[in-house]
C-alpha positions, 0 to 999 in steps of 0.5 A, a space after each residue: 500500500 505504501 509503495 502504491 501511495 508513492 506511485 500515486 503521488 509521483 504520477 499526479 506530480 508528473 501530470 501536473 508538471 506536464 501541463 507546463 504552466 508558464 507561471 503559477 496559476 493566479 486565476 483558477 476556476 475549480 469545478 468541484 467542492 472538493 478542489 475548492 477545499 483543497 485550494 483553500 487548504 494550501 492558501 490558494 483560495 483567493 485565486 478562485 474565480 468561480 466554482 460549481 453548485 454545493 461548494 460550501 466550505 470553507 465559509 469564504 467559498 460561499 461568496 465564489 460565483 457558481 457557474 455550473 452544477 449537475 446540468 453542466 458548466 457555463 462555458 461562456 462564463 469560463 471564456 469571460 473569466 479567462 482563467 489560467 487554470 481550470 481544475 475539473 472533476 473527471 467523474 463529476 463534471 460532464 465529459 463533453 464540458 471537459 473536452 470543450 474546455 481543452 479544445 478551447 485551449 484552457 490548461 486543465 487539471 483533473 482532480 479526482 482522487 480515487 483513494 484516501 492516499 490520492 487526496 495528498 497527491 492532488 493537494 501536492 499537484 495543486 500546490 505546484 500549479 498555483 505556486 503554493 508548493 511549501 504549504 501544499 507539501 505540509 498539508 499533504 504530509 500531515 494528512 498522510 501521517 494522520 491517515 497512517 495513525 488512524 490505520 494503525 490505531 484501528 488495525 487490531 480492533 474487532 470486526 463490526 458488521 456495518 450497513 452504510 445507508 447511502 440513501 433511503 429512497 431508494 435504499 442504497 449502500 456501498 460496496 468494495 470499490 466505493 470511496 466509503 469502503 476505504 473509510 470502513 476498511 480503515 476503521 476495521 468495519 465489516 461492510 455487509 454488502 462489500 461483495 455487491 455487484 455494483 459500487 453503489 447497489 440498491 438493496 431492500 430492507 428485507 435484505 438488510 434484515 438478513 445481513 443482521 448488521 451491528 451498526 447502521 450508519 446514515 448521513 445527517 440529511 433529514 430525508 435519509 434519516 426519515 426515509 426508513 423507520 428502522 425501529 420496526 425491525 428490532 431483530 436487527 442488532 444495530 436497531 435493538 442495541 441502538 447503534 444507528 448513527 448519523 454522520 456528516 456526509 461532506 466529511 465522508 463523501 468529499 475527497 479532501 484533507 477533511 476526510 480524516 475527520 470523517 474517518 475518525 467519526 466513522 471509527 468512533 461510531 463503530 467503537 460504540 458497538 464493540 
């Protein structure tokens, strides 16, 4: 794992270097909430000209103009703002929008970490691209040290059967290739749907009942909490023992240095059931 982490850091750094910016980017459009968080974390927040919907951290980011969302990016606004760097999100932005930005000649960096270690790689790459190398290296190195500490602290703990309720209607969860699974692994949880065929499978309450999880985790979103009344199924250990916990989805679902807060919160929830 440590070798792969180093390879990941190297590949992202090479990708950033290959963009060959003439000078550090001072006018940046960041097309995801997580990349905005990263840029602020390394001291480059003031360079952000625009972002997308749901960007809400840090609080200062709320004042940044939003030029897109689920329906796509307003390319004409990008042209008007004329950034010297556009940070895209490969799995969150529309592929045609990313292709269009590249065809227009904009320097594009794809921030789309697929692993917890990959967060540090992207932080360092953004530091190189914006001239905040020292700040970024410190943030990334501190992050990796804390991540290693969390892994070590939880490595010998007893397994706990956990059901992660991604959403209630339809009832959805996560499996082995999901972002959340990596966090569950750090906390030594036993995801009852780890071997599901898709990364984010739709399941039934009856199926959960058969899995008999010891912990049920939900986001703090009201719709998710109220969507299923688990109290009807007291035979589920998590229900009977009152081990149903609501966690901050932004800390768990966004690939940022704050993800470690989400890891800690999830581990603490599992500890209560041990």
